[in-house]
N, CA, C and O atoms as CSV, one atom per row, in Angstrom:
chain,resi,resn,atom,element,x,y,z
A,1,MET,N,N,0.835,-1.237,-0.005
A,1,MET,CA,C,-0.024,-0.022,-0.057
A,1,MET,C,C,0.867,1.227,0.029
A,1,MET,O,O,0.552,2.214,-0.636
A,2,ILE,N,N,1.970,1.245,0.814
A,2,ILE,CA,C,2.864,2.392,0.812
A,2,ILE,C,C,3.453,2.635,-0.552
A,2,ILE,O,O,3.569,3.786,-0.973
A,3,ASP,N,N,3.826,1.598,-1.249
A,3,ASP,CA,C,4.389,1.762,-2.605
A,3,ASP,C,C,3.372,2.469,-3.537
A,3,ASP,O,O,3.753,3.351,-4.306
A,4,LEU,N,N,2.164,2.103,-3.470
A,4,LEU,CA,C,1.074,2.736,-4.283
A,4,LEU,C,C,0.993,4.214,-3.945
A,4,LEU,O,O,0.944,5.059,-4.840
A,5,ILE,N,N,0.979,4.533,-2.637
A,5,ILE,CA,C,0.933,5.937,-2.288
A,5,ILE,C,C,2.170,6.725,-2.775
A,5,ILE,O,O,2.046,7.855,-3.248
A,6,LYS,N,N,3.357,6.111,-2.652
A,6,LYS,CA,C,4.583,6.763,-3.081
A,6,LYS,C,C,4.427,7.020,-4.589
A,6,LYS,O,O,4.671,8.134,-5.052
A,7,LYS,N,N,4.024,6.000,-5.352
A,7,LYS,CA,C,3.942,6.116,-6.786
A,7,LYS,C,C,2.949,7.259,-7.166
A,7,LYS,O,O,3.187,8.020,-8.104
A,8,THR,N,N,1.839,7.346,-6.406
A,8,THR,CA,C,0.836,8.380,-6.723
A,8,THR,C,C,1.424,9.729,-6.433
A,8,THR,O,O,1.242,10.651,-7.227
A,9,ILE,N,N,2.107,9.886,-5.357
A,9,ILE,CA,C,2.657,11.179,-5.021
A,9,ILE,C,C,3.780,11.570,-6.024
A,9,ILE,O,O,3.884,12.727,-6.431
A,10,MET,N,N,4.599,10.594,-6.400
A,10,MET,CA,C,5.645,10.904,-7.371
A,10,MET,C,C,5.091,11.261,-8.737
A,10,MET,O,O,5.677,12.087,-9.436
A,11,ALA,N,N,3.952,10.649,-9.144
A,11,ALA,CA,C,3.284,10.986,-10.381
A,11,ALA,C,C,2.775,12.427,-10.311
A,11,ALA,O,O,2.882,13.190,-11.271
A,12,GLY,N,N,2.219,12.775,-9.153
A,12,GLY,CA,C,1.791,14.113,-8.940
A,12,GLY,C,C,2.881,15.124,-9.017
A,12,GLY,O,O,2.718,16.179,-9.631
A,13,LEU,N,N,4.022,14.814,-8.387
A,13,LEU,CA,C,5.214,15.698,-8.491
A,13,LEU,C,C,5.642,15.908,-9.902
A,13,LEU,O,O,5.961,17.016,-10.333
A,14,GLY,N,N,5.640,14.757,-10.649
A,14,GLY,CA,C,5.983,14.855,-12.028
A,14,GLY,C,C,5.020,15.753,-12.840
A,14,GLY,O,O,5.441,16.466,-13.751
A,15,ALA,N,N,3.770,15.702,-12.501
A,15,ALA,CA,C,2.795,16.521,-13.136
A,15,ALA,C,C,2.994,18.001,-12.833
A,15,ALA,O,O,2.786,18.858,-13.692
A,16,VAL,N,N,3.406,18.289,-11.581
A,16,VAL,CA,C,3.733,19.721,-11.254
A,16,VAL,C,C,4.927,20.195,-12.014
A,16,VAL,O,O,4.938,21.337,-12.474
A,17,VAL,N,N,5.916,19.394,-12.168
A,17,VAL,CA,C,7.096,19.850,-13.010
A,17,VAL,C,C,6.773,19.957,-14.455
A,17,VAL,O,O,7.209,20.890,-15.129
A,18,LEU,N,N,6.023,19.028,-14.943
A,18,LEU,CA,C,5.566,19.117,-16.346
A,18,LEU,C,C,4.708,20.333,-16.549
A,18,LEU,O,O,4.836,21.002,-17.574
A,19,THR,N,N,3.832,20.653,-15.609
A,19,THR,CA,C,2.950,21.770,-15.748
A,19,THR,C,C,3.801,23.097,-15.692
A,19,THR,O,O,3.539,24.033,-16.447
A,20,THR,N,N,4.797,23.150,-14.803
A,20,THR,CA,C,5.611,24.369,-14.778
A,20,THR,C,C,6.422,24.589,-16.086
A,20,THR,O,O,6.567,25.713,-16.568
A,21,GLU,N,N,6.931,23.490,-16.623
A,21,GLU,CA,C,7.649,23.618,-17.972
A,21,GLU,C,C,6.652,24.009,-18.980
A,21,GLU,O,O,6.988,24.833,-19.830
A,22,LYS,N,N,5.453,23.508,-18.985
A,22,LYS,CA,C,4.454,23.840,-19.995
A,22,LYS,C,C,4.041,25.343,-19.877
A,22,LYS,O,O,3.881,26.027,-20.889
A,23,VAL,N,N,3.875,25.832,-18.635
A,23,VAL,CA,C,3.536,27.184,-18.424
A,23,VAL,C,C,4.552,28.113,-19.023
A,23,VAL,O,O,4.201,29.083,-19.695
A,24,HIS,N,N,5.815,27.820,-18.782
A,24,HIS,CA,C,6.955,28.644,-19.346
A,24,HIS,C,C,6.976,28.542,-20.821
A,24,HIS,O,O,7.247,29.533,-21.499
A,25,GLU,N,N,6.693,27.352,-21.374
A,25,GLU,CA,C,6.655,27.181,-22.845
A,25,GLU,C,C,5.564,28.064,-23.444
A,25,GLU,O,O,5.811,28.826,-24.378
A,26,VAL,N,N,4.390,27.953,-22.909
A,26,VAL,CA,C,3.243,28.693,-23.427
A,26,VAL,C,C,3.447,30.220,-23.282
A,26,VAL,O,O,3.083,30.965,-24.192
A,27,THR,N,N,3.991,30.676,-22.217
A,27,THR,CA,C,4.217,32.137,-21.997
A,27,THR,C,C,5.270,32.606,-22.912
A,27,THR,O,O,5.168,33.736,-23.390
A,28,LYS,N,N,6.312,31.824,-23.217
A,28,LYS,CA,C,7.348,32.212,-24.119
A,28,LYS,C,C,6.715,32.308,-25.526
A,28,LYS,O,O,7.049,33.216,-26.287
A,29,ARG,N,N,5.822,31.393,-25.866
A,29,ARG,CA,C,5.219,31.389,-27.197
A,29,ARG,C,C,4.389,32.661,-27.350
A,29,ARG,O,O,4.394,33.242,-28.435
A,30,PHE,N,N,3.669,33.131,-26.310
A,30,PHE,CA,C,2.897,34.394,-26.272
A,30,PHE,C,C,3.850,35.570,-26.559
A,30,PHE,O,O,3.490,36.499,-27.282
A,31,VAL,N,N,5.075,35.524,-25.987
A,31,VAL,CA,C,5.982,36.599,-26.213
A,31,VAL,C,C,6.427,36.639,-27.716
A,31,VAL,O,O,6.459,37.699,-28.340
A,32,VAL,N,N,6.759,35.460,-28.252
A,32,VAL,CA,C,7.204,35.363,-29.590
A,32,VAL,C,C,6.048,35.836,-30.553
A,32,VAL,O,O,6.301,36.450,-31.589
A,33,GLU,N,N,4.841,35.537,-30.182
A,33,GLU,CA,C,3.703,35.907,-31.056
A,33,GLU,C,C,3.282,37.344,-30.791
A,33,GLU,O,O,2.351,37.844,-31.421
A,34,GLY,N,N,3.977,38.029,-29.840
A,34,GLY,CA,C,3.688,39.433,-29.626
A,34,GLY,C,C,2.414,39.659,-28.725
A,34,GLY,O,O,1.958,40.795,-28.598
A,35,LYS,N,N,1.875,38.636,-28.136
A,35,LYS,CA,C,0.709,38.739,-27.311
A,35,LYS,C,C,0.948,39.294,-25.902
A,35,LYS,O,O,0.073,39.879,-25.263
A,36,LEU,N,N,2.221,39.065,-25.453
A,36,LEU,CA,C,2.650,39.480,-24.116
A,36,LEU,C,C,4.068,40.004,-24.244
A,36,LEU,O,O,4.828,39.598,-25.122
A,37,SER,N,N,4.415,40.952,-23.310
A,37,SER,CA,C,5.802,41.351,-23.213
A,37,SER,C,C,6.521,40.316,-22.417
A,37,SER,O,O,5.884,39.482,-21.774
A,38,THR,N,N,7.788,40.336,-22.435
A,38,THR,CA,C,8.622,39.443,-21.655
A,38,THR,C,C,8.281,39.548,-20.141
A,38,THR,O,O,8.146,38.554,-19.429
A,39,GLU,N,N,8.157,40.781,-19.721
A,39,GLU,CA,C,7.801,41.001,-18.270
A,39,GLU,C,C,6.453,40.424,-17.896
A,39,GLU,O,O,6.294,39.759,-16.873
A,40,GLU,N,N,5.468,40.705,-18.774
A,40,GLU,CA,C,4.091,40.187,-18.541
A,40,GLU,C,C,4.138,38.606,-18.577
A,40,GLU,O,O,3.456,37.978,-17.767
A,41,ALA,N,N,4.870,38.003,-19.428
A,41,ALA,CA,C,4.911,36.613,-19.561
A,41,ALA,C,C,5.537,35.946,-18.291
A,41,ALA,O,O,5.048,34.928,-17.800
A,42,GLU,N,N,6.661,36.582,-17.774
A,42,GLU,CA,C,7.274,36.130,-16.569
A,42,GLU,C,C,6.334,36.244,-15.333
A,42,GLU,O,O,6.266,35.380,-14.458
A,43,LYS,N,N,5.677,37.300,-15.352
A,43,LYS,CA,C,4.703,37.543,-14.171
A,43,LYS,C,C,3.581,36.521,-14.242
A,43,LYS,O,O,3.215,35.912,-13.237
A,44,LEU,N,N,3.045,36.342,-15.427
A,44,LEU,CA,C,1.954,35.388,-15.647
A,44,LEU,C,C,2.451,33.991,-15.245
A,44,LEU,O,O,1.774,33.288,-14.495
A,45,ALA,N,N,3.605,33.597,-15.730
A,45,ALA,CA,C,4.158,32.294,-15.430
A,45,ALA,C,C,4.331,32.097,-13.915
A,45,ALA,O,O,4.016,31.035,-13.378
A,46,GLU,N,N,4.814,33.093,-13.268
A,46,GLU,CA,C,5.029,32.971,-11.794
A,46,GLU,C,C,3.701,32.813,-11.073
A,46,GLU,O,O,3.565,32.017,-10.144
A,47,GLU,N,N,2.728,33.590,-11.521
A,47,GLU,CA,C,1.401,33.499,-10.899
A,47,GLU,C,C,0.762,32.138,-11.121
A,47,GLU,O,O,0.166,31.568,-10.207
A,48,LEU,N,N,0.888,31.616,-12.344
A,48,LEU,CA,C,0.312,30.320,-12.612
A,48,LEU,C,C,0.970,29.192,-11.871
A,48,LEU,O,O,0.334,28.268,-11.365
A,49,VAL,N,N,2.349,29.318,-11.831
A,49,VAL,CA,C,3.128,28.249,-11.106
A,49,VAL,C,C,2.757,28.323,-9.631
A,49,VAL,O,O,2.530,27.298,-8.990
A,50,ARG,N,N,2.698,29.516,-9.106
A,50,ARG,CA,C,2.428,29.677,-7.640
A,50,ARG,C,C,1.049,29.101,-7.368
A,50,ARG,O,O,0.866,28.337,-6.420
A,51,SER,N,N,0.077,29.465,-8.198
A,51,SER,CA,C,-1.268,28.956,-8.020
A,51,SER,C,C,-1.298,27.451,-8.083
A,51,SER,O,O,-1.971,26.804,-7.280
A,52,GLY,N,N,-0.568,26.884,-9.040
A,52,GLY,CA,C,-0.485,25.415,-9.120
A,52,GLY,C,C,0.112,24.769,-7.863
A,52,GLY,O,O,-0.403,23.768,-7.364
A,53,GLU,N,N,1.187,25.347,-7.369
A,53,GLU,CA,C,1.836,24.868,-6.159
A,53,GLU,C,C,0.927,24.919,-4.990
A,53,GLU,O,O,0.906,24.005,-4.166
A,54,ASP,N,N,0.128,26.038,-4.898
A,54,ASP,CA,C,-0.787,26.158,-3.707
A,54,ASP,C,C,-1.857,25.135,-3.844
A,54,ASP,O,O,-2.251,24.546,-2.838
A,55,ARG,N,N,-2.359,24.880,-5.024
A,55,ARG,CA,C,-3.399,23.801,-5.201
A,55,ARG,C,C,-2.773,22.457,-4.912
A,55,ARG,O,O,-3.425,21.621,-4.286
A,56,TRP,N,N,-1.550,22.198,-5.329
A,56,TRP,CA,C,-0.869,20.926,-5.064
A,56,TRP,C,C,-0.708,20.758,-3.527
A,56,TRP,O,O,-0.968,19.680,-2.992
A,57,ASP,N,N,-0.292,21.798,-2.849
A,57,ASP,CA,C,-0.157,21.673,-1.421
A,57,ASP,C,C,-1.478,21.369,-0.677
A,57,ASP,O,O,-1.546,20.593,0.276
A,58,GLU,N,N,-2.475,22.021,-1.175
A,58,GLU,CA,C,-3.830,21.772,-0.609
A,58,GLU,C,C,-4.251,20.347,-0.894
A,58,GLU,O,O,-4.730,19.669,0.015
A,59,ALA,N,N,-4.096,19.866,-2.101
A,59,ALA,CA,C,-4.507,18.536,-2.478
A,59,ALA,C,C,-3.717,17.512,-1.728
A,59,ALA,O,O,-4.260,16.509,-1.265
A,60,SER,N,N,-2.404,17.762,-1.601
A,60,SER,CA,C,-1.532,16.872,-0.846
A,60,SER,C,C,-1.941,16.682,0.612
A,60,SER,O,O,-1.909,15.585,1.168
A,61,GLY,N,N,-2.335,17.846,1.212
A,61,GLY,CA,C,-2.793,17.780,2.561
A,61,GLY,C,C,-4.097,16.952,2.717
A,61,GLY,O,O,-4.280,16.167,3.648
A,62,LYS,N,N,-4.966,17.193,1.744
A,62,LYS,CA,C,-6.257,16.430,1.774
A,62,LYS,C,C,-6.020,14.945,1.562
A,62,LYS,O,O,-6.660,14.098,2.185
A,63,ILE,N,N,-5.113,14.660,0.693
A,63,ILE,CA,C,-4.861,13.206,0.432
A,63,ILE,C,C,-4.222,12.593,1.616
A,63,ILE,O,O,-4.610,11.478,1.965
A,64,SER,N,N,-3.259,13.212,2.294
A,64,SER,CA,C,-2.611,12.721,3.485
A,64,SER,C,C,-3.613,12.458,4.617
A,64,SER,O,O,-3.573,11.440,5.309
A,65,GLU,N,N,-4.550,13.480,4.767
A,65,GLU,CA,C,-5.536,13.339,5.806
A,65,GLU,C,C,-6.515,12.202,5.461
A,65,GLU,O,O,-6.972,11.510,6.371
A,66,GLY,N,N,-6.837,11.996,4.229
A,66,GLY,CA,C,-7.692,10.919,3.743
A,66,GLY,C,C,-7.061,9.586,4.022
A,66,GLY,O,O,-7.712,8.654,4.494
A,67,ILE,N,N,-5.800,9.508,3.730
A,67,ILE,CA,C,-5.044,8.200,4.032
A,67,ILE,C,C,-5.009,7.899,5.460
A,67,ILE,O,O,-5.221,6.759,5.874
A,68,ARG,N,N,-4.731,8.956,6.278
A,68,ARG,CA,C,-4.633,8.722,7.701
A,68,ARG,C,C,-6.026,8.223,8.244
A,68,ARG,O,O,-6.105,7.265,9.013
A,69,LYS,N,N,-7.090,8.914,7.809
A,69,LYS,CA,C,-8.424,8.469,8.287
A,69,LYS,C,C,-8.710,7.094,7.783
A,69,LYS,O,O,-9.283,6.293,8.522
A,70,GLY,N,N,-8.345,6.762,6.558
A,70,GLY,CA,C,-8.546,5.477,6.076
A,70,GLY,C,C,-7.883,4.346,6.857
A,70,GLY,O,O,-8.468,3.301,7.141
A,71,ILE,N,N,-6.653,4.620,7.176
A,71,ILE,CA,C,-5.841,3.655,7.995
A,71,ILE,C,C,-6.484,3.521,9.397
A,71,ILE,O,O,-6.618,2.418,9.927
A,72,GLU,N,N,-6.864,4.632,9.962
A,72,GLU,CA,C,-7.485,4.507,11.280
A,72,GLU,C,C,-8.771,3.772,11.306
A,72,GLU,O,O,-9.085,3.110,12.295
A,73,SER,N,N,-9.535,3.863,10.248
A,73,SER,CA,C,-10.824,3.213,10.129
A,73,SER,C,C,-10.778,1.700,9.941
A,73,SER,O,O,-11.769,0.997,10.136
A,74,ILE,N,N,-9.624,1.234,9.567
A,74,ILE,CA,C,-9.527,-0.256,9.411
A,74,ILE,C,C,-8.959,-0.910,10.664
A,74,ILE,O,O,-8.538,-2.065,10.610
A,75,ASP,N,N,-8.938,-0.220,11.765
A,75,ASP,CA,C,-8.663,-0.766,13.074
A,75,ASP,C,C,-7.284,-1.398,13.071
A,75,ASP,O,O,-7.158,-2.487,13.632
A,76,LEU,N,N,-6.306,-0.862,12.531
A,76,LEU,CA,C,-4.971,-1.363,12.668
A,76,LEU,C,C,-4.308,-0.769,13.935
A,76,LEU,O,O,-4.458,0.411,14.249
A,77,VAL,N,N,-3.570,-1.649,14.641
A,77,VAL,CA,C,-2.920,-1.132,15.867
A,77,VAL,C,C,-1.616,-0.537,15.475
A,77,VAL,O,O,-0.930,-1.077,14.607
A,78,ARG,N,N,-1.228,0.598,16.102
A,78,ARG,CA,C,0.054,1.164,15.905
A,78,ARG,C,C,1.149,0.404,16.583
A,78,ARG,O,O,0.897,-0.248,17.597
A,79,MET,N,N,2.331,0.453,16.083
A,79,MET,CA,C,3.467,-0.354,16.633
A,79,MET,C,C,3.682,0.097,18.137
A,79,MET,O,O,3.962,-0.746,18.989
A,80,LYS,N,N,3.553,1.359,18.431
A,80,LYS,CA,C,3.774,1.805,19.851
A,80,LYS,C,C,2.744,1.119,20.684
A,80,LYS,O,O,3.094,0.551,21.718
A,81,GLU,N,N,1.505,1.134,20.307
A,81,GLU,CA,C,0.423,0.470,21.124
A,81,GLU,C,C,0.689,-0.962,21.261
A,81,GLU,O,O,0.508,-1.512,22.348
A,82,PHE,N,N,1.115,-1.620,20.215
A,82,PHE,CA,C,1.438,-3.063,20.200
A,82,PHE,C,C,2.599,-3.340,21.220
A,82,PHE,O,O,2.528,-4.282,22.009
A,83,GLU,N,N,3.615,-2.528,21.176
A,83,GLU,CA,C,4.732,-2.729,22.032
A,83,GLU,C,C,4.350,-2.533,23.555
A,83,GLU,O,O,4.839,-3.247,24.431
A,84,GLU,N,N,3.497,-1.578,23.801
A,84,GLU,CA,C,2.966,-1.276,25.168
A,84,GLU,C,C,2.215,-2.553,25.629
A,84,GLU,O,O,2.482,-3.081,26.708
A,85,LEU,N,N,1.304,-3.018,24.817
A,85,LEU,CA,C,0.506,-4.146,25.220
A,85,LEU,C,C,1.352,-5.400,25.407
A,85,LEU,O,O,1.121,-6.209,26.306
A,86,LYS,N,N,2.328,-5.528,24.532
A,86,LYS,CA,C,3.282,-6.696,24.628
A,86,LYS,C,C,4.020,-6.608,25.995
A,86,LYS,O,O,4.132,-7.608,26.705
A,87,ALA,N,N,4.512,-5.422,26.344
A,87,ALA,CA,C,5.212,-5.295,27.608
A,87,ALA,C,C,4.303,-5.655,28.789
A,87,ALA,O,O,4.747,-6.322,29.723
A,88,ARG,N,N,3.011,-5.212,28.758
A,88,ARG,CA,C,2.100,-5.496,29.813
A,88,ARG,C,C,1.837,-6.949,29.947
A,88,ARG,O,O,1.747,-7.445,31.070
A,89,VAL,N,N,1.705,-7.679,28.849
A,89,VAL,CA,C,1.485,-9.091,28.844
A,89,VAL,C,C,2.676,-9.821,29.421
A,89,VAL,O,O,2.552,-10.718,30.255
A,90,GLU,N,N,3.849,-9.398,28.940
A,90,GLU,CA,C,5.035,-10.034,29.590
A,90,GLU,C,C,5.226,-9.828,31.053
A,90,GLU,O,O,5.710,-10.724,31.745
A,91,LYS,N,N,4.856,-8.656,31.558
A,91,LYS,CA,C,4.856,-8.392,32.961
A,91,LYS,C,C,3.872,-9.280,33.714
A,91,LYS,O,O,4.188,-9.817,34.776
A,92,ILE,N,N,2.673,-9.427,33.149
A,92,ILE,CA,C,1.641,-10.224,33.777
A,92,ILE,C,C,2.071,-11.724,33.772
A,92,ILE,O,O,1.823,-12.437,34.744
A,93,GLU,N,N,2.714,-12.191,32.676
A,93,GLU,CA,C,3.173,-13.546,32.620
A,93,GLU,C,C,4.261,-13.774,33.724
A,93,GLU,O,O,4.252,-14.772,34.444
A,94,ALA,N,N,5.197,-12.782,33.808
A,94,ALA,CA,C,6.237,-12.969,34.806
A,94,ALA,C,C,5.637,-12.984,36.261
A,94,ALA,O,O,6.109,-13.723,37.124
A,95,GLN,N,N,4.612,-12.166,36.491
A,95,GLN,CA,C,3.965,-12.215,37.812
A,95,GLN,C,C,3.244,-13.515,38.011
A,95,GLN,O,O,3.262,-14.040,39.124
A,96,LEU,N,N,2.609,-14.069,37.006
A,96,LEU,CA,C,1.952,-15.397,37.105
A,96,LEU,C,C,2.943,-16.478,37.366
A,96,LEU,O,O,2.730,-17.355,38.204
A,97,ALA,N,N,4.033,-16.414,36.644
A,97,ALA,CA,C,5.154,-17.430,36.876
A,97,ALA,C,C,5.580,-17.386,38.297
A,97,ALA,O,O,5.737,-18.427,38.935
A,98,ALA,N,N,5.780,-16.160,38.833
A,98,ALA,CA,C,6.331,-15.985,40.223
A,98,ALA,C,C,5.304,-16.569,41.211
A,98,ALA,O,O,5.680,-17.244,42.169
A,99,LEU,N,N,3.991,-16.302,40.971
A,99,LEU,CA,C,2.989,-16.822,41.833
A,99,LEU,C,C,2.927,-18.351,41.811
A,99,LEU,O,O,2.738,-18.980,42.852
A,100,ARG,N,N,3.086,-18.947,40.629
A,100,ARG,CA,C,3.138,-20.384,40.513
A,100,ARG,C,C,4.255,-20.952,41.244
A,100,ARG,O,O,4.110,-21.944,41.958
A,101,ASN,N,N,5.420,-20.330,41.083
A,101,ASN,CA,C,6.614,-20.883,41.803
A,101,ASN,C,C,6.411,-20.780,43.288
A,101,ASN,O,O,6.746,-21.706,44.025
A,102,GLU,N,N,5.868,-19.668,43.744
A,102,GLU,CA,C,5.635,-19.387,45.172
A,102,GLU,C,C,4.626,-20.440,45.699
A,102,GLU,O,O,4.789,-20.964,46.802
A,103,SER,N,N,3.617,-20.729,44.918
A,103,SER,CA,C,2.535,-21.661,45.337
A,103,SER,C,C,3.161,-23.137,45.381
A,103,SER,O,O,2.843,-23.929,46.269
A,104,MET,N,N,4.006,-23.433,44.438
A,104,MET,CA,C,4.663,-24.766,44.383
A,104,MET,C,C,5.583,-24.850,45.538
A,104,MET,O,O,5.660,-25.921,46.140
A,105,ALA,N,N,6.307,-23.807,45.921
A,105,ALA,CA,C,7.244,-23.895,47.030
A,105,ALA,C,C,6.470,-24.086,48.361
A,105,ALA,O,O,6.940,-24.797,49.249
A,106,GLU,N,N,5.291,-23.452,48.493
A,106,GLU,CA,C,4.492,-23.580,49.710
A,106,GLU,C,C,3.894,-24.999,49.793
A,106,GLU,O,O,3.722,-25.538,50.887
A,107,ALA,N,N,3.586,-25.587,48.651
A,107,ALA,CA,C,3.034,-26.929,48.635
A,107,ALA,C,C,4.024,-27.983,49.044
A,107,ALA,O,O,3.638,-29.046,49.531
A,108,GLU,N,N,5.221,-27.722,48.866
A,108,GLU,CA,C,6.297,-28.747,49.186
A,108,GLU,C,C,6.511,-28.749,50.652
A,108,GLU,O,O,7.343,-29.505,51.154
């Protein structure tokens, strides 16, 4: 599951890079065609890239939150919780063994 998530995120990052390159390509074409000045094209490209990055950040946050909620909803125990419970069981087992040994010693 982690590999799928990593692949999805990497694909998204690739889309952001591709989009940035495409934005610069299109704005340069507008300059060549005389539709924008170089300064206007640079400003437009920066605005479009910044807007895309903001949307990517927002989407990434929502995806992360969705994944977190999804994992929590399938009742998986976290490693920390598992280790705490394991330690408690080991402590109880040791106490039980001590009681058994004490009981056996008294019976003799």
